[in-house]
N, CA, C and O atoms as CSV, one atom per row, in Angstrom:
chain,resi,resn,atom,element,x,y,z
A,1,MET,N,N,-13.021,4.861,11.182
A,1,MET,CA,C,-11.757,4.058,11.653
A,1,MET,C,C,-10.941,4.369,11.454
A,1,MET,O,O,-10.705,4.850,10.346
A,2,THR,N,N,-9.965,4.271,12.477
A,2,THR,CA,C,-8.678,4.167,12.019
A,2,THR,C,C,-7.656,3.347,11.959
A,2,THR,O,O,-7.129,2.979,13.009
A,3,GLU,N,N,-7.296,3.010,11.005
A,3,GLU,CA,C,-6.466,1.677,10.426
A,3,GLU,C,C,-4.940,1.622,11.627
A,3,GLU,O,O,-4.016,2.434,11.669
A,4,GLU,N,N,-5.060,0.883,12.135
A,4,GLU,CA,C,-3.752,0.724,13.295
A,4,GLU,C,C,-2.651,-0.046,12.238
A,4,GLU,O,O,-2.996,-0.806,11.333
A,5,ILE,N,N,-1.381,0.295,12.538
A,5,ILE,CA,C,-0.646,-0.602,12.020
A,5,ILE,C,C,-0.117,-1.293,12.902
A,5,ILE,O,O,-0.573,-0.948,13.992
A,6,LYS,N,N,0.856,-2.362,13.024
A,6,LYS,CA,C,1.420,-3.279,14.272
A,6,LYS,C,C,2.787,-3.521,13.737
A,6,LYS,O,O,3.066,-3.437,12.542
A,7,VAL,N,N,3.775,-3.882,14.856
A,7,VAL,CA,C,5.179,-3.977,15.161
A,7,VAL,C,C,5.111,-4.979,14.750
A,7,VAL,O,O,3.960,-5.356,14.970
A,8,GLY,N,N,5.985,-6.190,13.935
A,8,GLY,CA,C,6.199,-7.785,14.333
A,8,GLY,C,C,7.412,-7.434,13.334
A,8,GLY,O,O,8.194,-6.537,13.015
A,9,ASN,N,N,6.863,-9.338,12.939
A,9,ASN,CA,C,7.822,-9.500,11.692
A,9,ASN,C,C,7.807,-9.351,10.482
A,9,ASN,O,O,6.654,-9.189,10.083
A,10,PHE,N,N,8.665,-9.325,9.579
A,10,PHE,CA,C,8.803,-8.731,8.658
A,10,PHE,C,C,8.809,-10.235,7.237
A,10,PHE,O,O,9.389,-11.259,7.599
A,11,GLU,N,N,8.473,-10.240,6.454
A,11,GLU,CA,C,8.472,-11.444,5.375
A,11,GLU,C,C,7.795,-10.846,4.124
A,11,GLU,O,O,6.567,-10.792,4.067
A,12,ARG,N,N,8.472,-10.457,3.256
A,12,ARG,CA,C,8.811,-10.037,1.827
A,12,ARG,C,C,7.427,-10.874,1.076
A,12,ARG,O,O,7.251,-12.092,1.049
A,13,ILE,N,N,6.708,-10.003,0.606
A,13,ILE,CA,C,5.513,-10.429,-0.692
A,13,ILE,C,C,6.509,-11.156,-1.816
A,13,ILE,O,O,7.652,-10.698,-1.839
A,14,PRO,N,N,6.326,-11.819,-2.391
A,14,PRO,CA,C,6.746,-12.183,-3.441
A,14,PRO,C,C,6.770,-10.755,-4.773
A,14,PRO,O,O,5.760,-10.141,-5.119
A,15,ILE,N,N,7.849,-10.568,-5.186
A,15,ILE,CA,C,7.849,-9.360,-6.085
A,15,ILE,C,C,6.946,-9.225,-7.081
A,15,ILE,O,O,6.521,-8.087,-7.280
A,16,LYS,N,N,6.330,-10.603,-8.131
A,16,LYS,CA,C,5.451,-10.361,-8.907
A,16,LYS,C,C,4.402,-9.845,-8.147
A,16,LYS,O,O,4.011,-8.713,-8.429
A,17,ILE,N,N,3.811,-10.531,-7.130
A,17,ILE,CA,C,2.684,-9.884,-6.450
A,17,ILE,C,C,2.609,-8.693,-6.010
A,17,ILE,O,O,1.646,-7.929,-6.078
A,18,ARG,N,N,3.678,-8.511,-5.531
A,18,ARG,CA,C,4.484,-6.918,-5.130
A,18,ARG,C,C,3.896,-5.548,-5.991
A,18,ARG,O,O,3.182,-4.678,-5.494
A,19,LEU,N,N,4.273,-5.578,-7.086
A,19,LEU,CA,C,4.534,-5.004,-8.273
A,19,LEU,C,C,2.617,-4.855,-8.661
A,19,LEU,O,O,1.931,-3.837,-8.746
A,20,SER,N,N,2.277,-6.134,-8.804
A,20,SER,CA,C,0.582,-5.811,-9.045
A,20,SER,C,C,-0.194,-5.195,-8.402
A,20,SER,O,O,-1.182,-4.546,-8.749
A,21,PHE,N,N,0.407,-5.459,-7.066
A,21,PHE,CA,C,-0.605,-4.675,-5.908
A,21,PHE,C,C,-0.083,-2.760,-5.825
A,21,PHE,O,O,-0.777,-1.841,-5.391
A,22,GLN,N,N,1.316,-2.676,-6.393
A,22,GLN,CA,C,1.553,-1.656,-6.040
A,22,GLN,C,C,1.157,-0.995,-7.121
A,22,GLN,O,O,1.053,0.191,-6.808
A,23,ARG,N,N,0.883,-1.166,-8.240
A,23,ARG,CA,C,0.261,-0.716,-9.461
A,23,ARG,C,C,-1.531,-0.044,-9.269
A,23,ARG,O,O,-2.155,0.888,-9.776
A,24,VAL,N,N,-1.788,-0.949,-8.417
A,24,VAL,CA,C,-3.104,-0.830,-8.031
A,24,VAL,C,C,-3.342,0.275,-6.971
A,24,VAL,O,O,-4.369,0.954,-6.991
A,25,LEU,N,N,-2.550,0.407,-6.216
A,25,LEU,CA,C,-2.755,1.126,-5.258
A,25,LEU,C,C,-1.878,2.654,-5.528
A,25,LEU,O,O,-2.045,3.607,-4.766
A,26,MET,N,N,-1.253,2.696,-6.318
A,26,MET,CA,C,-0.506,3.802,-7.611
A,26,MET,C,C,-1.684,4.636,-8.137
A,26,MET,O,O,-1.798,5.861,-8.164
A,27,ASN,N,N,-2.433,3.790,-8.501
A,27,ASN,CA,C,-3.434,4.162,-9.545
A,27,ASN,C,C,-4.541,4.645,-8.623
A,27,ASN,O,O,-5.098,5.730,-8.789
A,28,LYS,N,N,-4.834,3.812,-7.662
A,28,LYS,CA,C,-5.998,4.697,-6.631
A,28,LYS,C,C,-5.741,6.295,-6.482
A,28,LYS,O,O,-6.468,7.228,-6.824
A,29,MET,N,N,-4.382,6.301,-5.817
A,29,MET,CA,C,-3.769,7.296,-5.567
A,29,MET,C,C,-3.813,8.451,-6.312
A,29,MET,O,O,-4.262,9.486,-5.819
A,30,LEU,N,N,-3.254,8.379,-7.841
A,30,LEU,CA,C,-3.054,9.342,-8.704
A,30,LEU,C,C,-4.379,9.533,-9.509
A,30,LEU,O,O,-5.234,10.418,-9.517
A,31,SER,N,N,-4.231,8.459,-10.124
A,31,SER,CA,C,-5.032,8.507,-11.603
A,31,SER,C,C,-4.820,6.924,-12.311
A,31,SER,O,O,-3.858,6.176,-12.135
A,32,GLU,N,N,-6.089,6.670,-13.195
A,32,GLU,CA,C,-6.156,5.171,-13.918
A,32,GLU,C,C,-4.351,5.742,-15.020
A,32,GLU,O,O,-4.446,5.250,-16.144
A,33,LYS,N,N,-3.517,6.241,-14.923
A,33,LYS,CA,C,-2.806,6.501,-16.146
A,33,LYS,C,C,-1.855,7.312,-15.667
A,33,LYS,O,O,-1.641,8.270,-16.411
A,34,PRO,N,N,-1.175,7.272,-14.645
A,34,PRO,CA,C,-0.377,8.360,-14.442
A,34,PRO,C,C,1.149,8.496,-15.229
A,34,PRO,O,O,1.866,7.500,-15.319
A,35,SER,N,N,1.455,9.450,-15.632
A,35,SER,CA,C,2.375,9.521,-16.314
A,35,SER,C,C,3.731,9.200,-15.396
A,35,SER,O,O,3.856,9.042,-14.181
A,36,ASP,N,N,4.730,9.170,-16.531
A,36,ASP,CA,C,6.455,8.666,-15.692
A,36,ASP,C,C,6.955,9.622,-14.818
A,36,ASP,O,O,7.667,9.154,-13.929
A,37,ILE,N,N,6.822,10.601,-14.810
A,37,ILE,CA,C,7.229,11.665,-13.868
A,37,ILE,C,C,6.447,11.012,-12.302
A,37,ILE,O,O,7.019,10.641,-11.278
A,38,ARG,N,N,4.887,11.059,-12.628
A,38,ARG,CA,C,3.957,11.182,-11.319
A,38,ARG,C,C,4.168,10.265,-10.371
A,38,ARG,O,O,4.096,10.523,-9.169
A,39,GLN,N,N,4.594,8.513,-11.109
A,39,GLN,CA,C,4.673,7.548,-10.791
A,39,GLN,C,C,6.028,7.285,-10.402
A,39,GLN,O,O,6.122,6.146,-9.944
A,40,ILE,N,N,7.225,7.979,-10.415
A,40,ILE,CA,C,8.452,8.324,-9.805
A,40,ILE,C,C,8.403,8.911,-8.614
A,40,ILE,O,O,9.070,8.500,-7.664
A,41,GLU,N,N,7.505,10.059,-8.540
A,41,GLU,CA,C,7.361,10.243,-7.320
A,41,GLU,C,C,6.491,10.074,-6.284
A,41,GLU,O,O,6.768,10.202,-5.091
A,42,TRP,N,N,5.535,9.813,-6.709
A,42,TRP,CA,C,4.739,8.450,-5.961
A,42,TRP,C,C,5.537,7.468,-5.101
A,42,TRP,O,O,5.436,7.306,-3.884
A,43,ALA,N,N,6.584,6.662,-6.208
A,43,ALA,CA,C,7.495,6.232,-5.751
A,43,ALA,C,C,8.439,6.253,-4.531
A,43,ALA,O,O,8.811,5.408,-3.717
A,44,ASP,N,N,8.701,7.703,-4.758
A,44,ASP,CA,C,10.075,8.287,-4.171
A,44,ASP,C,C,9.085,8.263,-2.520
A,44,ASP,O,O,9.589,7.588,-1.622
A,45,VAL,N,N,8.122,8.788,-2.302
A,45,VAL,CA,C,7.339,8.979,-1.342
A,45,VAL,C,C,6.649,7.806,-0.629
A,45,VAL,O,O,6.894,7.589,0.558
A,46,TYR,N,N,5.713,6.978,-1.392
A,46,TYR,CA,C,5.519,5.873,-0.711
A,46,TYR,C,C,6.056,4.577,-0.593
A,46,TYR,O,O,5.956,3.810,0.365
A,47,ALA,N,N,6.809,4.361,-1.984
A,47,ALA,CA,C,7.339,3.262,-1.965
A,47,ALA,C,C,7.259,2.251,-0.417
A,47,ALA,O,O,6.523,1.363,0.013
A,48,LYS,N,N,8.461,2.983,0.054
A,48,LYS,CA,C,9.399,2.310,1.423
A,48,LYS,C,C,8.301,1.719,2.386
A,48,LYS,O,O,8.239,0.655,3.002
A,49,ARG,N,N,7.420,2.851,2.281
A,49,ARG,CA,C,5.891,3.206,3.512
A,49,ARG,C,C,5.562,1.829,3.163
A,49,ARG,O,O,5.811,0.983,4.022
A,50,VAL,N,N,4.962,1.384,1.876
A,50,VAL,CA,C,3.969,0.608,1.456
A,50,VAL,C,C,5.055,-0.792,2.191
A,50,VAL,O,O,4.828,-1.612,3.081
A,51,SER,N,N,5.857,-0.622,1.604
A,51,SER,CA,C,7.013,-1.967,2.074
A,51,SER,C,C,6.828,-2.255,3.444
A,51,SER,O,O,6.263,-3.250,3.898
A,52,ASP,N,N,7.337,-1.330,4.074
A,52,ASP,CA,C,7.309,-1.802,5.443
A,52,ASP,C,C,5.875,-2.222,5.874
A,52,ASP,O,O,5.848,-3.237,6.570
A,53,ILE,N,N,4.460,-1.535,5.546
A,53,ILE,CA,C,3.190,-2.137,6.194
A,53,ILE,C,C,2.610,-3.350,5.667
A,53,ILE,O,O,1.872,-4.070,6.340
A,54,ILE,N,N,3.019,-3.642,4.170
A,54,ILE,CA,C,2.819,-5.197,3.747
A,54,ILE,C,C,3.586,-6.587,3.806
A,54,ILE,O,O,3.457,-7.789,3.573
A,55,ASP,N,N,4.448,-5.646,4.259
A,55,ASP,CA,C,6.124,-6.975,4.689
A,55,ASP,C,C,5.670,-7.031,5.628
A,55,ASP,O,O,4.836,-7.935,5.563
A,56,ASN,N,N,5.678,-6.494,6.807
A,56,ASN,CA,C,5.127,-6.657,8.224
A,56,ASN,C,C,3.858,-7.749,8.647
A,56,ASN,O,O,2.669,-7.432,8.602
A,57,THR,N,N,4.403,-9.189,9.095
A,57,THR,CA,C,3.441,-10.303,9.068
A,57,THR,C,C,2.281,-10.050,10.116
A,57,THR,O,O,1.237,-10.703,10.126
A,58,GLU,N,N,2.673,-8.729,11.254
A,58,GLU,CA,C,1.098,-8.438,11.948
A,58,GLU,C,C,0.085,-7.552,11.521
A,58,GLU,O,O,-0.817,-7.035,12.181
A,59,ASN,N,N,0.510,-7.397,9.691
A,59,ASN,CA,C,-0.662,-6.534,8.844
A,59,ASN,C,C,-1.410,-7.675,8.428
A,59,ASN,O,O,-1.979,-7.231,7.431
A,60,SER,N,N,-1.831,-9.051,8.571
A,60,SER,CA,C,-2.234,-9.868,8.098
A,60,SER,C,C,-3.976,-9.755,7.417
A,60,SER,O,O,-4.670,-10.582,6.825
A,61,ASN,N,N,-4.213,-8.354,7.833
A,61,ASN,CA,C,-5.946,-7.881,6.930
A,61,ASN,C,C,-5.077,-7.566,5.882
A,61,ASN,O,O,-5.066,-8.308,4.899
A,62,ILE,N,N,-4.274,-6.488,5.935
A,62,ILE,CA,C,-3.394,-6.154,4.370
A,62,ILE,C,C,-2.904,-7.390,3.608
A,62,ILE,O,O,-3.335,-7.580,2.471
A,63,ARG,N,N,-2.070,-8.203,4.135
A,63,ARG,CA,C,-1.084,-9.409,3.277
A,63,ARG,C,C,-2.361,-9.930,3.274
A,63,ARG,O,O,-3.144,-9.179,2.691
A,64,ASP,N,N,-2.832,-10.878,3.683
A,64,ASP,CA,C,-4.179,-11.928,3.147
A,64,ASP,C,C,-4.660,-11.568,2.035
A,64,ASP,O,O,-4.656,-12.349,1.083
A,65,LEU,N,N,-5.299,-9.994,1.915
A,65,LEU,CA,C,-5.808,-9.334,0.688
A,65,LEU,C,C,-5.002,-9.377,-0.569
A,65,LEU,O,O,-5.522,-9.981,-1.506
A,66,ILE,N,N,-3.539,-8.714,-0.802
A,66,ILE,CA,C,-2.833,-8.835,-1.632
A,66,ILE,C,C,-2.164,-10.009,-1.761
A,66,ILE,O,O,-1.424,-9.904,-2.740
A,67,LEU,N,N,-2.069,-10.995,-1.291
A,67,LEU,CA,C,-1.592,-12.377,-1.170
A,67,LEU,C,C,-2.156,-13.386,-2.392
A,67,LEU,O,O,-1.634,-14.147,-3.207
A,68,THR,N,N,-3.561,-12.943,-2.042
A,68,THR,CA,C,-4.560,-13.665,-3.327
A,68,THR,C,C,-4.066,-13.313,-4.268
A,68,THR,O,O,-4.465,-14.245,-4.966
A,69,GLY,N,N,-3.476,-12.700,-4.959
A,69,GLY,CA,C,-3.459,-12.100,-6.283
A,69,GLY,C,C,-4.810,-11.751,-7.262
A,69,GLY,O,O,-4.909,-11.494,-8.462
A,70,ASP,N,N,-5.502,-11.834,-6.489
A,70,ASP,CA,C,-6.987,-11.508,-6.824
A,70,ASP,C,C,-6.835,-9.909,-7.264
A,70,ASP,O,O,-5.911,-9.528,-6.546
A,71,GLU,N,N,-7.219,-8.892,-7.989
A,71,GLU,CA,C,-7.015,-7.607,-8.179
A,71,GLU,C,C,-8.217,-6.781,-7.489
A,71,GLU,O,O,-8.246,-5.552,-7.433
A,72,GLU,N,N,-9.105,-7.560,-7.023
A,72,GLU,CA,C,-10.440,-6.583,-6.675
A,72,GLU,C,C,-9.872,-7.000,-5.267
A,72,GLU,O,O,-10.498,-6.399,-4.394
A,73,LYS,N,N,-8.793,-7.914,-4.690
A,73,LYS,CA,C,-8.486,-8.290,-3.512
A,73,LYS,C,C,-7.831,-6.527,-3.398
A,73,LYS,O,O,-8.257,-5.639,-2.660
A,74,TYR,N,N,-7.011,-6.471,-4.114
A,74,TYR,CA,C,-5.852,-5.414,-4.500
A,74,TYR,C,C,-6.726,-4.367,-3.839
A,74,TYR,O,O,-6.430,-3.696,-2.850
A,75,LYS,N,N,-8.374,-4.316,-4.867
A,75,LYS,CA,C,-8.396,-2.698,-4.457
A,75,LYS,C,C,-8.892,-2.673,-2.919
A,75,LYS,O,O,-8.938,-1.620,-2.282
A,76,GLU,N,N,-9.294,-4.041,-2.331
A,76,GLU,CA,C,-9.784,-3.688,-1.073
A,76,GLU,C,C,-8.003,-3.022,-0.142
A,76,GLU,O,O,-7.729,-1.913,0.318
A,77,ALA,N,N,-7.250,-4.202,-0.211
A,77,ALA,CA,C,-6.180,-3.517,0.223
A,77,ALA,C,C,-5.601,-2.232,-0.057
A,77,ALA,O,O,-5.073,-1.614,0.867
A,78,SER,N,N,-5.624,-1.888,-0.895
A,78,SER,CA,C,-5.489,-0.579,-1.067
A,78,SER,C,C,-6.678,0.641,-0.199
A,78,SER,O,O,-6.457,1.522,0.632
A,79,GLU,N,N,-7.739,0.245,-0.755
A,79,GLU,CA,C,-8.236,1.084,0.167
A,79,GLU,C,C,-7.943,1.476,2.060
A,79,GLU,O,O,-8.082,2.528,2.683
A,80,ILE,N,N,-7.604,0.419,2.393
A,80,ILE,CA,C,-7.138,0.145,3.698
A,80,ILE,C,C,-5.653,1.124,3.478
A,80,ILE,O,O,-6.077,2.220,3.847
A,81,LEU,N,N,-4.722,1.267,3.235
A,81,LEU,CA,C,-3.746,1.728,2.541
A,81,LEU,C,C,-4.012,3.478,2.817
A,81,LEU,O,O,-3.446,4.269,3.572
A,82,VAL,N,N,-5.157,3.644,1.816
A,82,VAL,CA,C,-5.541,5.338,1.820
A,82,VAL,C,C,-5.476,5.693,2.851
A,82,VAL,O,O,-4.868,6.692,3.234
A,83,LYS,N,N,-6.364,4.608,3.777
A,83,LYS,CA,C,-7.298,5.168,5.527
A,83,LYS,C,C,-5.826,5.617,5.814
A,83,LYS,O,O,-5.686,6.839,5.869
A,84,ILE,N,N,-4.657,4.832,6.014
A,84,ILE,CA,C,-3.311,5.108,6.779
A,84,ILE,C,C,-3.043,6.189,6.322
A,84,ILE,O,O,-3.289,7.115,7.094
A,85,PHE,N,N,-2.455,6.581,4.955
A,85,PHE,CA,C,-1.933,7.247,4.568
A,85,PHE,C,C,-2.403,8.728,5.093
A,85,PHE,O,O,-1.741,9.536,5.745
A,86,ASP,N,N,-3.681,8.834,4.635
A,86,ASP,CA,C,-4.563,9.995,4.967
A,86,ASP,C,C,-4.699,10.258,6.601
A,86,ASP,O,O,-4.841,11.456,6.846
A,87,GLY,N,N,-4.686,9.425,7.742
A,87,GLY,CA,C,-4.372,9.631,8.683
A,87,GLY,C,C,-3.004,9.901,8.880
A,87,GLY,O,O,-2.909,11.042,9.332
A,88,GLU,N,N,-2.143,9.487,8.776
A,88,GLU,CA,C,-0.350,9.761,8.970
A,88,GLU,C,C,-0.341,11.185,8.195
A,88,GLU,O,O,0.619,11.852,8.579
A,89,ASN,N,N,-0.901,11.660,7.495
A,89,ASN,CA,C,-0.590,13.196,6.437
A,89,ASN,C,C,-1.746,13.828,7.493
A,89,ASN,O,O,-1.618,15.049,7.581
A,90,ARG,N,N,-2.302,13.553,7.910
A,90,ARG,CA,C,-3.301,14.785,8.769
A,90,ARG,C,C,-2.449,14.550,9.805
A,90,ARG,O,O,-2.115,15.654,10.237
A,91,GLY,N,N,-1.961,13.739,10.383
A,91,GLY,CA,C,-1.188,14.011,11.489
A,91,GLY,C,C,0.222,14.923,11.361
A,91,GLY,O,O,0.836,15.618,12.170
A,92,LYS,N,N,0.336,14.736,10.592
A,92,LYS,CA,C,1.871,15.609,10.059
A,92,LYS,C,C,1.323,16.608,10.025
A,92,LYS,O,O,1.775,17.392,10.859
A,93,ALA,N,N,0.140,17.180,9.157
A,93,ALA,CA,C,-0.272,18.637,9.359
A,93,ALA,C,C,-1.038,19.173,10.108
A,93,ALA,O,O,-1.747,20.169,9.966
A,94,ALA,N,N,-0.843,18.280,11.187
A,94,ALA,CA,C,-1.507,19.234,12.676
A,94,ALA,C,C,-0.373,19.970,13.692
A,94,ALA,O,O,-0.749,20.605,14.678
């Protein structure tokens, strides 16, 4: 199943929750303890795209998981984002 990103209104997720979620997502995509350089490289590639997705109120399936503040829900939201990024990367490679 391909996840679909919708275009809608934007509302920033609170910074404390955003940073906690992005840490979980980064660890899932890189490793449990990525080096500082790997973290910076990841942020250069993904930080804006992550913000575009999680701040879009049309993506309530992802937002609702993140806004719980629960690390297990962060992991569920991370799974969705990884699928989205994988689909985008496959599209670029084609």
